[in-house]
N, C-alpha and C positions, 0 to 999 in steps of 0.2 A: 784616453787622457794624454796630455803632454808628458814628456819624460822629466822627472824631478828626482833629486837625491832625497834620501831619507832626512838628511839635515834640513834641506830646504822645506820639506813638508812640515817638519816639526816646528820650524820657525813660523811658517804661515799660520799654523794652528795654535801657536803659543803653547805647545805641549811638551811633555817630557818624553824623550826618545829612549825606549828600552830595547836594546838590540838583542837579537837571537842568532845563534849559530855563527856563520861566517859573515853575516851582514856587518857593514860599517856605515858611518855617517855618509860616506860617498856613494853607497849602493844606490843605483838608480831604479826607479819603478815607473811603469807607464801603463799598467793594466786598468781594467774597468773598475769603477767604484760602485759599490752597492751595499744596501742594508740587508739583503737577503742572502743568507749563506748558501742557498740552493743555486744562486746565480753566479757563484764564484767560478772563475776560470784561472788557468795558470798565470801567475803574475798579478792577480787582482788585489784590490784593497777592500777590506771588509770594515764597514762602519757599524759598530755594536750599539744600535739604537735601543734605548729602553722603550718599552711599549706598554699599552694598557693591559694586554693579556699575556705577554711574555717579555723577556729581556734578551736583547741581542748578545749580551755578554755570555749567555749560556751556549751560544753557537760559534764562539771564536774558534774552538778546536775543530769543529766541523768545517768551518771556512778554510782553515789551514790545511786540513786533509784534502779539500777540494782544489787546492792550488793557490790560495791567497798567500801573499807574502808580507802583508802589513795589515794590522788591525788598529783602528782608531777607537779608543775605549775611554770610559770615565773612571775605571779602576783597573789595576793590573789583573790579568787572568792567567791561570796556569795553563799555558798552551805553547806549542812549538812554533812560535811566530813572533816576529818583531812587532812591538806595540808602541803607539804614541798615546800617552795618557793626557786627556784634556779635561777641563772643568765641565764642559757642556758639549755633548756630541752634536746636537743640532746647530749650535752656534759655530762649532768648528767646521761642520759641513758647509755652512754658508760662507765662512771665510775662505775655505778651500776653493769653492766654486768661483767666488769673486776674484781671487788671485789668479786662477788658471785662465779665466776669460780675459782678464786684464793683460796678461802676458801674451796671449794669442793676438789680442787686438793691437797691442803695441808693435808686434812683429810682422803683422800682415794687414789684410784688408777685410777682416771679419766684420760683417754687418749683423746686428741683432734686431730681431722683431719681437715685440711683446704683444700678446693678445689677451684680452679679457672681455667679459660680458656675462650676463646672467644665463644666457643660452648660446650655444653655437661655437664655443671656444674650440672644442676638440675637432669638430668638422672643419672649421676654418683653418686650424693648424694643419690638418691633414691636406686640405686643398693647397695651402700655400707651400707646404713642404714638397708636394708633388710638382708644383710649378718650378720651384727653385732648384730641385734636384738635378735638372738638366743644365743648370748654370754652373754648378760646382758642388763640392761636398756640403751637404746640408744636415744639420743636427736638429731633431725635433723630438718632443716627448713621446714615449710609448704610452699608449692608453691615455689616461688623464693625469699625467704626472705634473700637477700644477700647484702643489702645496709646499710647505716648508721643507719637506724631504724630497719630493719628486722633482721640483724645479731645480734645486742645486745638483741633483744626480744627473739631470739632463745636461746642465751647463758643463759638468765635469767630463762629458763625452767629447768635447771639442778637442781638436788637434791643430797642429800648425797649418795643416792644409784645409781646414774648415773655412768655407766662405760665408755660410749663413747659419746663424743660430736662431731657431724659432722657439720662443718660450711661451708657454701657456700659464696664465696666472689666475688662480682661483682666490676668492676672498674669504678667509676664515673669520674676519672681523676687521674693524677699522685699523688701518696701518699695515695690514698683512701684505697687500699688493705693493705698497711703498717699500717695505723691507725687501721683498723678493726682487722686484724690478730694479731697486737701487743697487743690487749686486751687479747688474750688467748695463744699466743706463741705456735702454733701447734706442736705436737709431729711428725705428718706426714703431709707433704705439697704435694698436688697433683696438678700438672700443666698439663692440657689436651692439649691445642693447642693455638697458636697465629694466629688469623685470622683478617679479616677486620670488624668484628662486632664492632661497636662504634669507628672505627678508625678515623672517622671525628672529634670526640671529643678529640682525643689524638694527632693529627697532623701526623698520619702515622703509618704504621705497626711496625716500629722499636720502636717507642714510646710506642705502645701497648705492645710489648714484654718486655720493661723495666718495665712497670706497673705490668705485670703478675709476673715478677721475684721478686717483693716485697714480695710475699708469701714465697719465699725461705729465704730471708733475715730476715723475721719476725719470722721464726720458731726457735725452740730450737736448740742450737748448737750441741746437742747430738741427734738430731732427724733425720728423714729420708725424703729425697725428692723423690717422685715418679713422674718420668718424661716421657713424650711421646718421645720415641726415633725416631719415624717417622717424627716428626716436628723439623727441624734443629734449629729453634729459641728456642724451649723448651729445646731440648737436650743441647744447649749451656749453659743453666743454671746449668748443671752438674758441671762445673768448679767453679761456684759461691758457690754451695752447698759444694763441697769438700773443698774449701778454708775456709769454716766456720767449718770444722770438721764433717759435716753431712755424713750419709750414703746415697747412691743413688741407686734406683731401676728403671730400664728402662722397659717400657711396649710398645708393638706395634707389628708390623708384621716384622720388621727388625730382621735378624738372631741374632743380638747382644743383643736383648731384653731378660731380665731375665724372664719376663712373656710375652709370645707372642702367636699369633694365626696363624694357618695355615688352609688351605682347607675351606675357607669361602664359604658359600652357602646361598643365599638370596631367600626366597620363600614367597608366600602369607601368610603362616602360621607362619613365623618367620625367624630367622637367626641362622645358625649353623656354628660351626668351631671346630677345635681341639686346645685346650689350652695346651701349653708346659710351665712348671714352675718347678723349683727344680729338674730337671732330670726326671720328670714324665709328662705324657700326658693324657688328658681326653677330652671327647667330651662335648661341651657346646651347648645346644639348647635353644636359647632365643625365647620367644614368641614375643618380641618386634621387630618391623619391621625395617629393614635397616642395611646395612653393617657398617655404621658409628657408630652404637651403640655397635659394638664389641669392638672398642677402649675404649668406656666408661666402658664396662664390664671388660676389662683387667685392667684398672686403678683401679676399685673397688677390683678386685681379688688381685692385687699387694698390695694395701693399707691394705687389710684384712690380707694378709700373714705377713706383717710387724707387725701386731697386734696379731699374733699367731693363725690365722684361717687357717686351711688346705685348699689347692686348691680344694679338693674334696667337702668339706663342702660348700665352697664359691660357687662353681658351682651348687650344688644341690639347694641352696637357690635362686640363680639367676634365675633358671629355673622355679621358682614359680611366678615370676613377670609377670603380665598380660600386663600392659602398663607402659611406662616410667613415664608418668604423663599425666594428662588431657591436651588435645590439643597438645600433642607431639606424632606424628605418631599414633594417636588414631584411631583404626578401628571403623567405624560406618556404618549405613545403613543396608542392608540385602543381601541376596544371589543374587538379581538381580543387583542393583546398590550398589557398595561398595565404601564407603567414607573413606579417610584417612585425618583426621583433624590434621594438623601439623602447625596450625597458631598461636601458642602462641608467637612465635618470629621467626625472619628470618635474616640471614646474607648471603652473597654470598656463603660461605662454606656450610651452612646448607641448603640453597635453592638448590644448586647443588646436594647435597647428597640426598635430598628428591626426586628430579626429577629422579635421577639415580635409586633410589629404586622403584619408580613408574614404570619405564621402565623394571626393572628386574623382578618384581612380576606379570606383566600382561601377560596373556597367549595369544597364537596366535589368538584365537577366541574372545578376549576381546579388548576393546578400551580404550586407555589412555586419560584422561582428566585432565588438570592442571588448577586450578583456582588460579591465582596468584595476589598478591597485592604488594605494595611497600616495599622495605627494607629501614629502617630509619637509621639515625645516621652514614651515610657513608661520609659525608662532600663532598669534591670536587671529590671524586671517584664515587659518586652515579650514574652519567650518564653512565660511562663506565661499572660499575658493572651490572646495569640493562640491558645494551646491551648484556653483556656476558651471562646473564641468558636467555634472549630471543633467542640468537643463540643456546645455549645448548639445550633448549627445542625442537627446530626444529631438531637439529642433533640427538637427542635421539628418534626422530620420534613420539613425543607426538602428538596424532591425533587431539585433540582440546585444544587450548590454550585460556583460558578466563581470560583476564586481567581486573582488577577492580580498578577504581579510577584514578584521574588525575595524581597523583604522579608516577604511574607505566606506564604511556603512552609510555615512551621510550622503555620499555621492549616489548610492543606490536609492536612498529615500527621496532625494531630489528628483531622480529620474522617474520614480514611481509617481511622485506628486505632480510631475509635469505631464503624465499620461502614458508612461511606459509600463503597462501591466500585462496580464494574461501571459506570463512567462517571457515577455519581451525583455524584462530586466530580472536578473536573479542575483542573489547575494550568497557567496560561498565562503566557508571559514578559512580555507587555506589553499595552497597550490595543488595539493594532491586531490582535494575534492573538486577543484576546478578542472584538473586534467581528466578525472573520471567523467565529469559532466560533459566536457567538450569532446571526448572520444566518441560519444554517441550522438551528440547534438550537431556537430559539424558535418557538412555534406558538400558534395561537389558543387562548385559555383560560389562557395563562401570566400570572402576576403576578410581576413582576421587581423586586427591590430592588437598587439600586446604591449601595454604601456604602464609603467609605474616608476616610482623612485628606486634608486639602486638598492637602498636598504630593505625594500620589500622583497626583492629577488625574483620578480616575475620574468626576468630575462631567462632564467633557467626553465620556467614553464614554457616560454616561447621556443627554446631549444628542443624541449621534449615534443611539442606539437609539430615543430618543423621536421623532426626526424620521423614522427609517426605518419605524417601525410606526404612525405617525400616520395 
């Protein structure tokens, strides 16, 4: 974070400064800002966030003992640390992030990129951060820090020397992206796709599209919208962007895309294509598995080009990326049993893409095994969407379909109804039962996909299988 005095921070937060020890209003702090007392380092700032299961105010003392020098709280706490008391910690965190980014922007040439979409945000963020890192100091979220807490914490990591801030924005509901993106008014807004992920919380896919479009309306009027031309709902945001005076860059496989891909090939060692941009063409060989990641790569290349990076440089840097992120199409296991752990999250679109990838990369002498859990936050569409995935798995000729957990039982029933019987499809109650079953069921030559929503936790089952067969 940039260096600020305690008085300046209190003014930004509209809070009451309560000094401790030798601290004065002029005392300067510039440490990391976090809501986790376990992440404190000397000089850090602890944000005492109230939570569903615990309250950050309980850990102010622990944060101080670990080296924190300032706590942002909603009520004074008995602890040996200077505190700023605010009415709402989450609102204060947002104001803090907004002020810090504004100061850095005013003093230098900081460029801000915002990324949203029903799927692919984290992968695209990682791709773009890798490209931009060779151009200058780049700040991007760790993991999926894309909500009302994670996004501001990422923003607060900028310093006077930061050239690029890549922010990932998830949508908790109508207006949430507008609020978060409004803190930094992105120079470049990237919209990847509109799918059924979280559609249950929005009331349908059209409402989801409206929520994603908030990233375009929150951007700078002289900025650029990087839009997926292959998704009609995303490409419809072009009119919104142009109406605000923004430039528009389309990416995808459509012939009208300014950055597009041709000749896609998916293999067990990665995904390749030819990228066409700016009248030039170049081969791209991603180590990351899955044709769906080509779209994410195109989005990153398009955004990088807007920021002055050549297509050739962007491609060269993308080709160094080993995995998109932990638990996202992550290869595990060994030469005998090969595991693809893609269970960080799941939606109908990403589930279908992962199953297609499994079918594409499995050779004629190998066996496909899909270990599938529930897809969450689908609302009234949940039953039908689980049915569709069960049908797709059978139609892709997935040889073993292992369904885990009661919430995913409908997926299993759909697979059986489509013709996956005689132990080709099994339903198991939990991860432990699935692990015991797979220990004896899997054999050399199996290629195994593990996929579910984050809340189901099958990523941990994937880790166990990866370790077992490594």
